[in-house]
VEXMARGU-609982 format. One line per field, with one value per residue (C-alpha): x, y, z; residue in one letter. Coordinates in nm, 3 decimals, decimal comma. Layout:
N
u <- X:...;
v <- Y:...;
w <- Z:...;
torgu <- A:...;
//
This chain:
730
u <- -10,074:-10,011:-9,865:-9,536:-9,428:-9,438:-9,615:-9,883:-9,856:-9,782:-10,086:-10,167:-10,130:-9,755:-9,694:-9,841:-9,663:-9,305:-9,394:-9,463:-9,146:-8,928:-9,092:-9,191:-9,152:-9,365:-9,637:-9,745:-9,467:-9,278:-8,958:-8,954:-8,666:-8,299:-8,249:-8,481:-8,699:-8,943:-9,312:-9,636:-9,871:-10,157:-10,419:-10,301:-10,484:-10,368:-10,542:-10,363:-10,323:-10,159:-9,926:-9,815:-9,756:-9,557:-9,329:-9,275:-9,194:-8,978:-8,780:-8,775:-8,657:-8,343:-8,251:-8,301:-8,265:-7,919:-8,113:-8,299:-8,181:-8,265:-8,500:-8,385:-8,698:-8,908:-9,041:-9,138:-9,412:-9,617:-9,589:-9,953:-10,194:-10,472:-10,322:-10,176:-10,230:-9,976:-10,065:-9,820:-9,468:-9,149:-8,841:-8,492:-8,118:-7,914:-8,139:-8,372:-8,266:-8,423:-8,546:-8,738:-8,924:-8,987:-9,120:-9,421:-9,461:-9,813:-9,937:-10,160:-9,956:-10,098:-9,781:-9,401:-9,134:-8,791:-8,516:-8,136:-8,174:-7,841:-7,849:-8,181:-8,103:-8,279:-8,410:-8,607:-8,718:-8,873:-9,077:-9,206:-9,393:-9,631:-9,758:-9,841:-10,218:-10,220:-9,984:-10,032:-9,763:-9,373:-9,033:-8,693:-8,533:-8,134:-8,180:-7,872:-7,834:-8,215:-8,201:-7,858:-7,813:-7,512:-7,279:-6,947:-6,826:-7,007:-6,791:-6,503:-6,444:-6,320:-6,374:-6,501:-6,868:-6,870:-6,594:-6,755:-7,084:-6,885:-6,694:-7,033:-7,194:-6,915:-6,932:-7,308:-7,511:-7,825:-8,137:-8,345:-8,615:-8,803:-9,077:-9,341:-9,599:-9,942:-9,856:-10,206:-10,300:-9,964:-9,996:-9,696:-9,340:-9,007:-8,672:-8,455:-8,078:-8,175:-7,841:-7,737:-7,720:-8,084:-8,305:-8,560:-8,802:-8,851:-8,872:-9,141:-9,350:-9,599:-9,714:-9,962:-10,168:-9,881:-9,982:-9,666:-9,283:-8,962:-8,675:-8,400:-8,058:-8,150:-8,000:-8,240:-8,099:-8,443:-8,683:-8,943:-9,103:-9,254:-9,499:-9,696:-9,854:-9,893:-10,251:-10,229:-9,903:-9,972:-9,633:-9,275:-8,948:-8,623:-8,393:-8,031:-8,114:-7,945:-8,164:-8,159:-8,386:-8,556:-8,640:-8,774:-8,982:-9,091:-9,203:-9,399:-9,634:-9,713:-10,028:-10,164:-9,859:-9,944:-9,580:-9,272:-8,906:-8,622:-8,383:-7,993:-7,783:-7,518:-7,532:-7,150:-7,229:-7,488:-7,420:-7,787:-7,851:-8,223:-8,344:-8,647:-8,795:-8,775:-8,904:-9,220:-9,301:-9,302:-9,542:-9,793:-9,783:-9,837:-10,138:-10,221:-9,883:-9,875:-9,538:-9,225:-8,863:-8,593:-8,319:-7,954:-7,978:-7,775:-8,037:-8,005:-8,197:-8,284:-8,537:-8,807:-9,185:-9,403:-9,691:-9,457:-9,377:-9,476:-9,202:-8,891:-8,568:-8,333:-8,512:-8,681:-8,764:-9,072:-8,880:-8,590:-8,816:-9,013:-8,690:-8,571:-8,910:-8,920:-8,582:-8,492:-8,567:-8,438:-8,188:-7,967:-7,732:-8,002:-8,155:-7,801:-7,785:-8,122:-8,015:-7,735:-7,936:-8,161:-7,833:-7,749:-8,102:-8,105:-7,760:-7,780:-8,155:-8,426:-8,622:-8,994:-9,127:-8,913:-9,128:-9,124:-8,764:-8,660:-8,859:-8,727:-8,389:-8,444:-8,612:-8,314:-8,051:-8,249:-8,279:-7,921:-7,731:-7,444:-7,442:-7,134:-7,261:-7,612:-7,448:-7,266:-7,496:-7,789:-7,595:-7,477:-7,834:-7,966:-7,694:-7,865:-8,212:-8,210:-7,981:-8,139:-8,334:-8,544:-8,555:-8,897:-9,076:-8,977:-9,156:-8,994:-9,098:-8,926:-8,619:-8,605:-8,605:-8,324:-8,098:-8,201:-8,086:-7,766:-7,674:-7,742:-7,511:-7,226:-7,262:-7,271:-7,038:-6,694:-6,597:-6,436:-6,708:-7,011:-6,878:-6,824:-7,154:-7,314:-7,112:-7,209:-7,572:-7,579:-7,458:-7,771:-7,954:-7,996:-7,746:-7,800:-8,188:-8,295:-8,024:-8,126:-8,345:-8,062:-7,797:-7,642:-7,607:-7,476:-7,197:-7,099:-7,076:-6,877:-6,586:-6,575:-6,511:-6,224:-6,064:-5,817:-5,482:-5,502:-5,802:-5,937:-5,869:-6,200:-6,405:-6,202:-6,276:-6,647:-6,683:-6,496:-6,709:-7,048:-6,894:-6,831:-7,197:-7,363:-7,173:-7,264:-7,612:-7,709:-7,767:-7,522:-7,637:-7,609:-7,252:-7,147:-7,290:-7,085:-6,785:-6,818:-6,814:-6,446:-6,531:-6,263:-5,995:-6,060:-6,020:-5,707:-5,555:-5,660:-5,493:-5,177:-5,162:-5,164:-4,916:-4,701:-4,763:-4,685:-5,018:-5,275:-5,570:-5,953:-5,906:-5,691:-5,904:-6,222:-6,087:-6,014:-6,354:-6,538:-6,335:-6,438:-6,809:-6,803:-6,649:-6,865:-7,032:-6,942:-6,663:-6,653:-6,536:-6,288:-6,137:-6,083:-5,937:-5,676:-5,635:-5,558:-5,266:-5,470:-5,244:-4,911:-5,091:-5,221:-4,850:-4,723:-4,969:-4,893:-4,532:-4,581:-4,847:-4,746:-4,940:-5,274:-5,546:-5,819:-5,640:-5,550:-5,906:-6,027:-5,781:-5,827:-6,190:-6,173:-5,915:-6,180:-6,421:-6,152:-6,078:-6,419:-6,403:-6,300:-6,165:-5,946:-5,782:-5,496:-5,374:-5,347:-5,149:-4,799:-4,538:-4,519:-4,903:-4,940:-4,646:-4,809:-5,151:-4,966:-4,791:-5,129:-5,297:-5,077:-5,214:-5,414:-5,529:-5,885:-5,952:-5,990:-6,071:-5,734:-5,648:-6,014:-6,011:-5,641:-5,769:-6,062:-5,887:-5,653:-5,972:-6,081:-5,751:-5,708:-6,080:-5,920:-5,696:-5,357:-5,328:-5,358:-5,050:-4,731:-4,508:-4,231:-4,245:-4,445:-4,574:-4,956:-4,929:-4,749:-4,983:-5,279:-5,117:-5,076:-5,447:-5,571:-5,358:-5,505:-5,861:-5,790:-5,671:-5,976:-6,249:-6,572:-6,764:-6,603:-6,834:-6,785:-6,688:-6,844:-7,186:-7,292:-7,601:-7,526:-7,371:-7,340:-6,962:-6,898:-7,151:-6,962:-6,661:-6,867:-6,942:-6,586:-6,290:-5,972:-5,943:-6,075:-5,915:-6,125:-6,439:-6,320:-6,299:-6,643:-6,797:-6,640:-6,728:-7,104:-7,088:-6,965:-7,212:-7,530:-7,429:-7,331:-7,602:-7,888:-8,167:-7,988:-7,804:-8,007:-8,300:-8,041:-7,865:-8,193:-8,317:-7,988:-8,024:-7,716:-7,848:-7,851:-7,501:-7,390:-7,557:-7,352:-7,040:-7,127:-7,136:-6,822:-6,526:-6,263:-6,439:-6,224:-6,394:-6,368:-6,525:-6,813:-6,871:-6,878:-7,155:-7,374:-7,355:-7,485:-7,740:-7,855:-7,848:-8,073:-8,320:-8,352:-8,405:-8,771:-8,827:-8,819:-9,017:-8,726:-8,603:-8,270:-8,219:-7,943;
v <- 13,775:14,130:14,128:14,276:14,551:14,435:14,113:14,153:13,850:13,885:13,888:13,624:13,829:13,909:13,555:13,442:13,704:13,626:13,254:13,298:13,534:13,278:13,012:13,195:12,843:12,638:12,908:13,137:13,094:12,834:12,807:12,836:12,791:12,729:13,037:12,926:13,228:13,311:13,291:13,369:13,089:13,127:13,060:13,296:13,669:13,921:14,224:14,574:14,552:14,219:14,284:14,613:14,405:14,145:14,431:14,622:14,334:14,182:14,506:14,498:14,150:14,190:14,456:14,328:13,933:13,804:13,469:13,599:13,612:13,855:13,694:13,755:13,877:13,942:14,279:14,086:13,888:14,227:14,315:14,223:14,436:14,182:13,919:14,194:14,524:14,759:15,091:15,214:15,122:15,215:15,114:15,168:15,158:14,982:14,696:14,878:14,882:15,069:14,727:14,664:14,991:14,898:14,561:14,725:15,001:14,910:14,931:15,240:15,336:15,587:15,621:15,570:15,630:15,563:15,659:15,652:15,426:15,544:15,274:15,400:15,647:15,847:15,522:15,444:15,824:15,770:15,488:15,726:15,876:15,560:15,636:16,004:15,949:15,779:15,923:16,133:16,087:16,059:16,084:16,057:16,156:16,087:15,923:16,100:15,927:15,943:16,272:16,152:15,949:15,702:15,810:15,671:15,389:15,048:14,783:14,630:14,252:14,165:14,480:14,456:14,490:14,683:14,904:15,008:15,076:15,309:15,475:15,530:15,695:15,945:16,050:16,130:16,395:16,560:16,410:16,735:16,495:16,449:16,652:16,645:16,762:16,547:16,417:16,610:16,403:16,458:16,638:16,492:16,566:16,492:16,607:16,574:16,603:16,685:16,759:17,129:17,076:17,076:17,391:17,290:17,571:17,457:17,115:17,198:17,438:17,169:17,079:17,344:17,115:17,030:17,054:16,904:16,981:16,856:17,031:16,919:17,048:17,180:17,480:17,747:18,056:18,231:18,103:18,332:18,050:17,899:18,161:17,956:17,710:17,974:17,907:17,539:17,443:17,298:17,123:17,289:17,115:17,328:17,114:17,218:17,511:17,787:18,070:18,433:18,727:18,657:18,294:18,429:18,702:18,411:18,201:18,463:18,473:18,103:18,154:17,815:17,661:17,390:17,255:17,458:17,323:17,545:17,343:17,275:16,980:17,216:17,575:17,623:17,626:17,879:18,236:18,299:18,434:18,385:18,688:18,733:18,964:18,683:18,427:18,646:18,745:18,390:18,298:18,598:18,565:18,189:18,179:17,814:17,674:17,384:17,286:17,479:17,331:17,582:17,358:17,399:17,770:18,030:18,224:18,595:18,816:18,531:18,390:18,167:18,121:18,035:17,885:17,622:17,420:17,059:17,029:16,794:16,890:16,764:16,883:16,555:16,196:16,302:16,527:16,313:16,012:16,258:16,351:16,003:15,942:16,218:16,221:15,842:15,803:16,096:16,257:16,011:16,262:16,451:16,076:16,009:16,283:16,202:15,856:15,953:16,164:15,877:15,670:15,917:15,889:15,501:15,516:15,805:15,848:15,601:15,561:15,581:15,470:15,170:15,013:15,302:15,382:15,024:15,008:15,338:15,232:14,892:15,073:15,343:15,031:14,824:15,146:15,268:14,951:15,112:15,420:15,421:15,673:15,548:15,192:15,310:15,526:15,247:14,954:15,126:15,244:14,880:14,785:15,014:14,933:14,564:14,547:14,408:14,710:14,706:14,330:14,252:14,478:14,318:14,049:13,744:13,882:14,231:14,058:13,862:14,168:14,338:14,020:14,010:14,365:14,321:14,006:14,235:14,479:14,227:14,082:14,424:14,636:14,487:14,796:14,770:14,983:14,842:14,489:14,550:14,721:14,425:14,158:14,312:14,381:13,987:13,960:14,087:13,792:13,464:13,218:12,985:13,002:13,350:13,302:12,949:13,065:13,206:12,946:12,880:13,255:13,383:13,114:13,179:13,543:13,499:13,277:13,528:13,798:13,568:13,477:13,769:13,693:14,039:14,129:14,405:14,248:14,367:14,220:13,891:13,854:13,908:13,694:13,403:13,441:13,434:13,157:12,942:13,009:12,914:12,555:12,497:12,301:12,247:11,947:11,720:11,810:12,180:12,109:11,874:12,159:12,446:12,197:12,161:12,532:12,545:12,612:12,376:12,518:12,879:12,810:12,647:12,933:13,178:12,926:12,909:13,294:13,356:13,095:13,304:13,595:13,403:13,541:13,364:13,582:13,538:13,449:13,166:13,040:13,094:12,912:12,605:12,626:12,633:12,336:12,152:12,237:12,169:11,810:11,702:11,369:11,466:11,240:11,416:11,729:11,543:11,383:11,735:11,847:11,597:11,646:12,026:11,962:12,013:11,765:11,943:12,272:12,122:12,024:12,362:12,548:12,318:12,384:12,759:12,820:12,601:12,787:12,870:12,638:12,763:12,673:12,336:12,256:12,347:12,154:11,840:11,875:11,858:11,582:11,383:11,420:11,298:10,985:10,877:10,807:10,451:10,503:10,820:10,650:10,497:10,858:10,917:10,631:10,740:10,765:11,142:11,184:10,902:11,070:11,378:11,241:11,062:11,394:11,576:11,332:11,477:11,861:12,042:12,283:12,425:12,194:11,847:11,911:11,879:11,558:11,418:11,498:11,327:11,025:11,013:11,019:10,739:10,558:10,535:10,426:10,157:10,029:9,923:9,647:9,558:9,434:9,784:9,910:9,840:10,088:9,960:10,308:10,405:10,075:10,039:9,909:10,229:10,446:10,257:10,273:10,637:10,653:10,486:10,709:11,036:10,895:10,841:11,194:11,336:11,476:11,313:11,604:11,833:12,094:12,057:12,262:12,040:11,961:11,626:11,618:11,215:10,955:10,737:10,769:10,699:10,396:10,211:10,201:10,015:9,630:9,521:9,355:9,450:9,823:9,800:10,133:10,275:10,120:10,284:10,620:10,607:10,492:10,758:11,018:10,899:10,910:11,265:11,412:11,209:11,338:11,674:11,730:11,479:11,680:11,713:11,382:11,121:11,135:11,134:10,832:10,644:10,724:10,599:10,254:10,329:10,151:9,819:9,864:9,940:9,609:9,429:9,589:9,449:9,079:9,114:8,914:9,176:9,468:9,602:9,627:9,980:10,032:9,795:10,023:10,347:10,159:10,070:10,437:10,575:10,304:10,416:10,775:10,727:10,502:10,768:11,058:11,110:11,190:11,561:11,675:11,889:11,919:11,721:11,750:12,048;
w <- -7,362:-7,501:-7,857:-7,893:-8,132:-8,503:-8,433:-8,715:-8,965:-9,301:-9,488:-9,742:-10,043:-9,928:-9,866:-10,199:-10,380:-10,262:-10,319:-10,686:-10,724:-10,602:-10,758:-11,127:-11,343:-11,102:-11,060:-11,314:-11,588:-11,789:-11,968:-12,396:-12,645:-12,604:-12,389:-12,135:-12,186:-11,913:-12,027:-11,871:-11,905:-12,163:-11,915:-11,664:-11,633:-11,369:-11,234:-11,200:-10,806:-10,840:-11,154:-10,956:-10,673:-10,826:-11,004:-10,704:-10,474:-10,737:-10,724:-10,346:-10,348:-10,567:-10,375:-10,043:-10,027:-10,141:-10,185:-10,464:-10,821:-11,106:-11,360:-11,739:-11,912:-11,602:-11,722:-12,065:-11,880:-11,847:-12,222:-12,311:-12,135:-12,213:-11,964:-11,730:-11,611:-11,483:-11,283:-11,053:-11,046:-10,844:-11,006:-10,875:-10,944:-11,192:-11,214:-11,465:-11,846:-12,159:-12,280:-11,929:-11,993:-12,357:-12,246:-12,071:-12,320:-12,414:-12,068:-11,929:-11,651:-11,438:-11,173:-11,272:-11,036:-11,155:-10,871:-10,959:-11,236:-11,404:-11,703:-11,853:-12,134:-12,386:-12,545:-12,236:-12,205:-12,569:-12,425:-12,150:-12,459:-12,490:-12,115:-12,200:-12,240:-11,888:-11,684:-11,387:-11,175:-11,305:-11,111:-11,292:-10,967:-11,018:-11,380:-11,466:-11,821:-11,921:-12,117:-12,318:-12,624:-12,618:-12,876:-12,983:-13,225:-13,237:-13,044:-13,194:-13,205:-12,854:-12,698:-12,345:-12,321:-11,987:-12,044:-12,373:-12,223:-11,956:-12,218:-12,434:-12,124:-12,079:-12,436:-12,439:-12,615:-12,483:-12,655:-12,806:-12,955:-12,646:-12,533:-12,254:-12,516:-12,496:-12,131:-12,034:-11,757:-11,547:-11,219:-11,031:-11,172:-10,994:-11,203:-10,881:-11,023:-11,384:-11,552:-11,592:-11,975:-12,018:-12,026:-11,779:-11,875:-12,232:-12,097:-11,848:-12,095:-12,253:-11,872:-11,779:-11,535:-11,291:-10,915:-10,765:-10,869:-10,763:-10,915:-10,616:-10,725:-11,069:-11,228:-11,246:-11,436:-11,495:-11,210:-11,334:-11,543:-11,239:-11,233:-11,523:-11,221:-10,975:-10,968:-10,950:-10,776:-10,439:-10,376:-10,476:-10,381:-10,450:-10,237:-10,289:-10,543:-10,504:-10,367:-10,547:-10,503:-10,817:-10,716:-10,366:-10,574:-10,800:-10,497:-10,320:-10,628:-10,603:-10,400:-10,395:-10,256:-9,963:-9,948:-9,985:-9,938:-9,998:-9,759:-9,844:-9,743:-9,636:-9,510:-9,595:-9,964:-9,991:-10,086:-9,968:-9,640:-9,470:-9,296:-9,068:-9,325:-9,612:-9,418:-9,271:-9,624:-9,742:-9,431:-9,513:-9,888:-9,903:-9,693:-9,779:-9,663:-9,428:-9,430:-9,494:-9,499:-9,458:-9,286:-9,369:-9,448:-9,250:-9,034:-8,952:-8,710:-8,482:-8,741:-8,594:-8,716:-8,417:-8,633:-8,772:-8,503:-8,644:-8,882:-8,908:-8,693:-8,443:-8,132:-8,001:-8,080:-8,306:-8,515:-8,552:-8,659:-8,916:-9,060:-9,113:-9,311:-9,495:-9,610:-9,660:-10,031:-10,204:-9,929:-9,774:-9,654:-9,446:-9,341:-9,243:-8,972:-8,863:-8,805:-8,594:-8,379:-8,331:-8,244:-7,948:-7,816:-7,813:-7,651:-7,398:-7,339:-7,414:-7,752:-7,680:-8,024:-8,059:-8,337:-8,546:-8,498:-8,574:-8,915:-9,012:-8,988:-9,148:-9,442:-9,471:-9,473:-9,725:-9,969:-9,922:-9,924:-10,099:-9,902:-9,647:-9,421:-9,403:-9,337:-9,089:-8,848:-8,954:-8,799:-8,467:-8,428:-8,470:-8,226:-7,949:-8,061:-8,017:-7,712:-7,374:-7,261:-7,559:-7,650:-7,448:-7,670:-7,965:-8,204:-8,327:-8,681:-8,592:-8,471:-8,800:-9,020:-8,811:-8,866:-9,250:-9,292:-9,075:-9,295:-9,598:-9,449:-9,377:-9,732:-9,930:-9,743:-9,671:-9,452:-9,106:-8,911:-9,106:-9,022:-8,657:-8,600:-8,774:-8,592:-8,246:-8,337:-8,378:-8,054:-7,911:-8,026:-7,874:-8,061:-8,206:-8,163:-8,321:-8,611:-8,687:-8,992:-9,156:-9,027:-9,371:-9,470:-9,135:-9,114:-9,456:-9,413:-9,080:-9,233:-9,523:-9,267:-9,095:-9,437:-9,470:-9,306:-9,149:-9,026:-8,760:-8,409:-8,271:-8,563:-8,546:-8,193:-8,237:-8,575:-8,379:-8,055:-8,305:-8,482:-8,189:-8,031:-8,373:-8,341:-7,977:-7,899:-8,275:-8,449:-8,613:-8,961:-8,918:-8,777:-9,096:-9,327:-9,135:-9,157:-9,548:-9,562:-9,451:-9,081:-8,937:-9,192:-9,133:-8,746:-8,802:-9,029:-8,740:-8,446:-8,713:-8,745:-8,374:-8,309:-8,558:-8,367:-8,037:-7,899:-7,703:-7,678:-7,704:-8,094:-7,989:-7,712:-7,913:-8,215:-8,011:-7,843:-8,180:-8,318:-7,986:-8,058:-8,433:-8,398:-8,105:-8,236:-8,600:-8,738:-9,079:-8,900:-8,695:-9,007:-9,128:-8,832:-8,853:-9,243:-9,190:-8,972:-8,647:-8,448:-8,519:-8,411:-8,103:-8,009:-8,087:-7,905:-7,604:-7,628:-7,687:-7,429:-7,132:-6,874:-7,082:-6,874:-7,090:-7,384:-7,284:-7,182:-7,509:-7,700:-7,504:-7,515:-7,898:-7,913:-7,682:-7,993:-8,235:-8,004:-7,996:-8,370:-8,406:-8,772:-8,660:-8,350:-8,522:-8,618:-8,253:-8,173:-8,206:-7,955:-7,979:-7,912:-7,640:-7,445:-7,467:-7,349:-7,045:-6,949:-6,937:-6,693:-6,445:-6,548:-6,249:-6,523:-6,486:-6,206:-6,332:-6,675:-6,889:-6,707:-6,733:-7,092:-7,149:-6,975:-7,192:-7,507:-7,370:-7,267:-7,616:-7,748:-7,475:-7,573:-7,910:-7,716:-7,693:-8,062:-8,189:-7,975:-8,161:-7,987:-7,784:-7,571:-7,384:-7,280:-7,264:-6,904:-6,803:-6,954:-6,801:-6,433:-6,503:-6,611:-6,271:-6,069:-6,245:-6,181:-5,835:-5,761:-5,892:-5,633:-5,774:-5,633:-5,876:-6,065:-6,439:-6,716:-6,967:-7,114:-7,230:-7,480:-7,484:-7,290:-7,584:-7,647:-7,261:-7,245:-7,513:-7,263:-6,999:-7,077:-7,179:-7,045:-7,275:-7,080:-6,737:-6,679:-6,946:-6,804:-6,466:-6,640:-6,778:-6,464:-6,242:-6,506:-6,491:-6,138:-6,117:-6,323:-6,193:-5,848:-5,899:-6,164:-6,090:-6,236:-6,587:-6,620:-6,427:-6,697:-6,966:-6,831:-6,783:-7,110:-7,303:-7,147:-6,912:-6,590:-6,773:-6,902:-6,557:-6,435:-6,678:-6,532:-6,201:-6,358:-6,548:-6,361:-6,534:-6,368:-6,084:-5,711:-5,717:-6,062:-5,930:-5,619:-5,823:-6,093:-5,778:-5,649:-5,997:-6,031:-5,658:-5,771:-6,068:-5,858:-5,587:-5,867:-5,872:-6,237:-6,332:-6,604:-6,717:-7,071:-7,092:-7,469:-7,396;
torgu <- M:A:S:K:A:G:D:D:P:D:S:L:M:S:L:C:T:V:F:C:L:K:N:L:R:R:T:M:C:Y:S:E:G:E:R:N:Q:L:Q:L:R:P:D:V:F:L:P:G:E:I:C:D:R:L:V:N:V:Y:M:D:L:V:H:T:D:S:D:F:E:Q:Q:D:G:F:F:Q:L:F:S:D:P:R:S:T:R:L:T:R:L:Q:L:R:E:D:L:V:R:D:R:D:L:E:A:I:G:K:Q:D:L:M:E:L:H:L:S:C:C:S:H:V:T:A:R:G:L:R:T:L:C:S:F:R:H:S:L:R:S:L:S:L:F:G:C:S:S:I:F:F:R:K:S:G:A:P:L:A:A:G:E:D:Q:D:E:A:E:E:E:R:L:Q:Q:R:T:V:D:L:D:F:S:F:Q:G:F:N:R:L:R:L:L:N:L:G:G:L:P:A:E:L:D:V:E:T:L:L:R:P:L:P:A:L:T:S:L:D:L:S:A:V:H:L:P:R:P:A:F:L:T:Q:W:K:E:R:L:A:S:L:V:L:Y:N:V:E:L:T:E:E:L:I:H:T:L:L:Q:M:S:R:L:R:H:L:D:I:S:R:E:N:Q:R:T:S:K:F:K:M:T:R:K:I:L:S:S:I:V:Q:S:L:V:H:L:V:S:L:D:I:S:G:H:I:M:L:D:N:C:T:V:P:A:F:E:D:V:T:G:S:K:N:E:D:Q:I:L:N:A:I:E:A:Y:T:E:Q:R:P:E:L:A:H:R:A:I:N:Q:L:F:D:I:A:R:I:Q:H:C:S:Q:L:L:R:A:L:Q:L:V:I:T:A:L:K:T:H:K:Y:D:K:S:I:Q:V:T:G:S:A:A:L:F:Y:L:T:N:T:E:Y:R:S:D:Q:S:V:R:L:R:R:Q:V:I:Q:V:V:L:N:G:M:E:Q:Y:Q:E:V:T:V:Q:R:N:C:C:L:T:L:C:N:F:S:I:P:E:E:L:E:F:Q:Y:H:R:V:N:L:L:L:L:K:I:L:E:P:A:R:Q:D:D:S:I:Q:R:I:A:V:H:L:C:N:A:L:V:C:Q:V:D:N:D:H:K:E:A:V:G:K:M:G:F:V:K:T:M:L:N:L:I:Q:K:K:L:Q:D:R:M:C:D:Q:V:M:E:F:S:W:S:A:L:W:N:I:T:D:E:T:P:D:N:C:Q:M:F:L:E:C:N:G:M:N:L:F:L:D:C:L:K:E:F:P:D:K:Q:E:L:H:R:N:M:L:G:L:L:G:N:V:A:E:V:K:A:L:R:P:Q:L:L:T:K:Q:F:I:T:V:F:S:E:L:L:D:S:K:A:D:G:I:E:V:S:Y:N:A:C:G:V:L:S:H:I:M:F:D:G:S:D:V:W:T:M:E:E:P:K:R:S:H:V:M:D:K:M:W:A:A:I:Q:S:W:D:V:S:S:R:R:N:I:N:Y:R:S:F:E:P:I:L:R:L:L:P:Q:S:C:A:P:V:S:Q:H:W:A:T:W:A:L:Y:N:L:V:S:V:Y:P:S:K:Y:C:P:L:L:I:K:E:G:G:V:I:L:L:Q:K:V:L:E:L:E:S:S:H:Q:E:T:K:D:M:A:R:K:V:M:E:Q:C:E:N:F:K:E:D:P:M:D:T:S:R;
//
């Protein structure tokens, strides 16, 4: 069979790296001292490739895996170059602090990419000097505080640490002591987003050997200084830099350039107008140019450059995917636009490079988890890229990656559109099967979404639908675990809210259905239903919505589950409840379902014998008569809106003499199911020993003749049924 897109297994190296990081104290580390400080074991020596991977995967896990906890003192593990070697690191966002760079200060780093590390200050900048003899590639993109010293008074007693930290960052002063002097090996430098207070010309002067320079959004009052690299510079990025005649004149002298990027985020903010003459002079002067990015500029004179067809753009799927790939890391605003265009392709046309598209969107969502626009468009694109049309091309592994990133979005972005898109995307998966590997987490997230008293209607509806699907057809231990999360209480709160609004909509029906599913053969959840005022809500819903058949079926199905728990039955044995169940025996709602379930509840109550029936009214004998009449009115060939995973609760009503009507209800239920659905229910009945119990019904004098006749029919049906190798567990 051909393998599906993205089906390659993880490498052993990847699996081991993640395992070690998730189990540091059980693998390569131990704890020391009162503060439980993480220490590398003395017999551990790790080469550069493994150390780099450990740090880079650690960063990825902290940012994308909600179950992974940041380890205090992690970077300290790599402080001794005799036991660990670091060469190439990519560190990003608020996770990285000055002390982390100081911890690895003795390493001979060749590449260090810091991206948007806003907590790294001039203290961390000075640590960079310890890498100056080895560093070849350095990125300080978006590290807005790194060239500034913290200033301000020391902390007063009792002052809030975080507030004081923020205040000091605002009172920053430029650090004039730092210099790139001695960084003789540095070839690639990215200073994107360098603050305007800094003199970029003075800062860069000591770096004559640069071959690649990124000065995105940097203020260049005297651009002529760039010509000091005119014989060396192969790549120059000036994204969102205001173009001037002087800058263009300077660029035309950079004869070695192979890659030039003078693009802008927004053409409306630019005073500069791109003419055919300027464009032609760039192409003619820079003869080694391989790629040129001029997007975002106002174009005059019908500017086109025929020689440059293969660049990013919005013309076709290839260009759009190229744009997402090129811009995701450092230009989320452009990546967002490109993902929006991919969304249109997936929605309206057809995405031909599905694997690449999915992986690029997943990467964008992971990289920019706090960026609202990326989260909105990315989650919308995922919805269309995982729907039925594309499903057969996707591997289990790829679909699991989508689920992970969708759950990350739900976790980190409490915003209506993102939540809705994420919930809708989850609906594209087989539930519960495909979500079972994240079962606990997805249930917690959905319950959290349903917590607020006033939630967006569409999100509420989808979330309740998902909750219901997740507790349908799963093992009892799953149901118990979800019950302990507050599932029962959450559903009853939703029902209460809908009752107050006098609204019986899908949320109301799904909530009762979910309660029916989660209480199936799960006594703890049945007890929770009773403790959380469930019976009063049941009565109120019956009274408020007397004609809602689907609602009645769901509620009675749930009460059937409660009635199966012997310890809870006394709570149902009140005049009010028994009267209601008796009246529902006459219901014609949803075929026989409501009447059948009401009779089931009463059958379990009758099974406890006459001694527990302490009420004067209604009389036990009168209720029994009504039950007999109801059962005799049902069509035994009725197709059923019900699904039994086990007959155990029904079978326990068979060989007994204290309630012949309960015995008759159980026998009728079995006959109906084995005759209408023989391939599903005959094997189940045989497997659970039902035929032996039916034989005992025939031997009991107390069994009514019509019950015996029906029991024989059930046994005949099972004998005639040729054993089918079909799975009967569902």
